[in-house]
C-alpha beads as a LAMMPS data file, in Angstrom:
LAMMPS data file: protein, C-alpha beads

105 atoms
104 bonds

1 atom types
1 bond types

-500.0 500.0 xlo xhi
-500.0 500.0 ylo yhi
-500.0 500.0 zlo zhi

Masses

1 110.0

Atoms # bond

1 1 1 -177.452 226.802 282.616
2 1 1 -176.351 230.010 281.643
3 1 1 -178.192 231.608 278.461
4 1 1 -176.796 234.753 276.855
5 1 1 -176.831 238.230 278.258
6 1 1 -178.292 240.272 275.078
7 1 1 -180.540 239.755 272.622
8 1 1 -182.243 240.782 269.582
9 1 1 -185.624 240.406 268.103
10 1 1 -187.047 238.589 265.339
11 1 1 -190.916 240.012 265.433
12 1 1 -191.458 240.331 269.462
13 1 1 -189.517 237.712 270.380
14 1 1 -186.369 237.415 271.974
15 1 1 -183.086 235.461 270.387
16 1 1 -180.011 235.474 271.965
17 1 1 -177.059 236.945 270.036
18 1 1 -174.089 238.619 270.576
19 1 1 -172.601 242.146 271.088
20 1 1 -172.294 243.501 267.382
21 1 1 -176.211 242.193 266.969
22 1 1 -176.999 243.505 269.640
23 1 1 -174.892 246.421 269.546
24 1 1 -176.658 247.222 265.763
25 1 1 -180.863 247.225 267.240
26 1 1 -179.536 249.547 270.444
27 1 1 -178.650 252.238 267.553
28 1 1 -182.680 252.265 265.971
29 1 1 -184.361 252.871 269.582
30 1 1 -187.862 253.321 267.607
31 1 1 -186.955 249.653 267.415
32 1 1 -186.695 248.736 270.727
33 1 1 -190.190 250.535 271.736
34 1 1 -192.159 248.443 272.616
35 1 1 -194.858 250.953 273.806
36 1 1 -194.830 254.929 274.739
37 1 1 -197.732 257.055 276.222
38 1 1 -198.300 260.439 277.280
39 1 1 -200.300 261.527 279.579
40 1 1 -200.178 265.653 279.676
41 1 1 -195.980 265.080 280.387
42 1 1 -196.605 262.148 282.466
43 1 1 -194.428 259.811 279.999
44 1 1 -195.106 256.084 279.832
45 1 1 -191.641 254.090 278.459
46 1 1 -191.867 250.621 277.654
47 1 1 -188.785 248.904 275.851
48 1 1 -186.872 245.844 275.084
49 1 1 -183.448 246.034 277.168
50 1 1 -181.581 244.458 275.156
51 1 1 -179.047 243.187 278.084
52 1 1 -180.840 240.282 280.455
53 1 1 -181.322 242.663 283.232
54 1 1 -181.855 239.028 285.361
55 1 1 -178.187 239.021 284.159
56 1 1 -178.174 234.863 283.295
57 1 1 -179.928 234.397 286.679
58 1 1 -183.729 233.035 285.999
59 1 1 -185.666 234.131 282.550
60 1 1 -184.128 236.577 280.740
61 1 1 -185.661 239.485 282.364
62 1 1 -185.755 241.902 278.618
63 1 1 -188.404 244.568 278.546
64 1 1 -188.743 247.701 281.460
65 1 1 -191.762 250.302 281.728
66 1 1 -190.577 253.510 282.886
67 1 1 -192.879 255.972 283.704
68 1 1 -191.320 260.029 283.661
69 1 1 -192.783 263.681 284.804
70 1 1 -191.006 266.434 281.761
71 1 1 -188.266 264.244 281.970
72 1 1 -187.366 264.013 284.749
73 1 1 -187.385 260.682 286.631
74 1 1 -190.337 259.944 288.967
75 1 1 -189.052 256.059 290.287
76 1 1 -191.476 253.881 289.269
77 1 1 -189.908 251.482 287.353
78 1 1 -191.003 247.687 286.070
79 1 1 -189.917 245.089 284.309
80 1 1 -190.589 241.770 282.269
81 1 1 -189.637 238.825 280.443
82 1 1 -191.513 238.780 277.538
83 1 1 -193.621 240.979 274.680
84 1 1 -197.044 240.389 276.064
85 1 1 -195.999 240.735 279.438
86 1 1 -194.708 244.221 279.076
87 1 1 -197.397 244.940 276.780
88 1 1 -200.094 244.190 279.759
89 1 1 -197.472 246.050 282.544
90 1 1 -197.504 249.515 280.414
91 1 1 -201.003 249.035 279.621
92 1 1 -202.189 248.923 284.018
93 1 1 -199.083 251.558 284.418
94 1 1 -201.366 253.864 282.190
95 1 1 -204.676 252.908 283.422
96 1 1 -204.023 253.327 287.345
97 1 1 -201.820 256.924 286.737
98 1 1 -205.328 258.037 284.008
99 1 1 -207.265 256.820 287.008
100 1 1 -204.972 258.819 289.204
101 1 1 -205.572 261.908 287.768
102 1 1 -208.297 264.655 288.557
103 1 1 -210.226 266.582 285.602
104 1 1 -209.786 270.115 285.286
105 1 1 -212.511 272.282 284.591

Bonds

1 1 1 2
2 1 2 3
3 1 3 4
4 1 4 5
5 1 5 6
6 1 6 7
7 1 7 8
8 1 8 9
9 1 9 10
10 1 10 11
11 1 11 12
12 1 12 13
13 1 13 14
14 1 14 15
15 1 15 16
16 1 16 17
17 1 17 18
18 1 18 19
19 1 19 20
20 1 20 21
21 1 21 22
22 1 22 23
23 1 23 24
24 1 24 25
25 1 25 26
26 1 26 27
27 1 27 28
28 1 28 29
29 1 29 30
30 1 30 31
31 1 31 32
32 1 32 33
33 1 33 34
34 1 34 35
35 1 35 36
36 1 36 37
37 1 37 38
38 1 38 39
39 1 39 40
40 1 40 41
41 1 41 42
42 1 42 43
43 1 43 44
44 1 44 45
45 1 45 46
46 1 46 47
47 1 47 48
48 1 48 49
49 1 49 50
50 1 50 51
51 1 51 52
52 1 52 53
53 1 53 54
54 1 54 55
55 1 55 56
56 1 56 57
57 1 57 58
58 1 58 59
59 1 59 60
60 1 60 61
61 1 61 62
62 1 62 63
63 1 63 64
64 1 64 65
65 1 65 66
66 1 66 67
67 1 67 68
68 1 68 69
69 1 69 70
70 1 70 71
71 1 71 72
72 1 72 73
73 1 73 74
74 1 74 75
75 1 75 76
76 1 76 77
77 1 77 78
78 1 78 79
79 1 79 80
80 1 80 81
81 1 81 82
82 1 82 83
83 1 83 84
84 1 84 85
85 1 85 86
86 1 86 87
87 1 87 88
88 1 88 89
89 1 89 90
90 1 90 91
91 1 91 92
92 1 92 93
93 1 93 94
94 1 94 95
95 1 95 96
96 1 96 97
97 1 97 98
98 1 98 99
99 1 99 100
100 1 100 101
101 1 101 102
102 1 102 103
103 1 103 104
104 1 104 105
């Protein structure tokens, strides 16, 4: 059974919607942000994607964490199907990066 490709949020729960509703959500970037952490120029950003990046194959893939350093994508990307999984994934990336940082004296 095929499901919607477009989603909006009710609280933290993705709900199928049409393209017009998705477009309205996309105009409010703050509504898409799950978590944002800046580690001295290395930014970990987790967002709601609005469009199912599983493209109807399996559970909707609607959340993504990316890591950028000084505005450039570092090549790290993780995707999730739920808001809670996205929060856990974001925290795991941040913890790994914080553990990798070398203290400067």
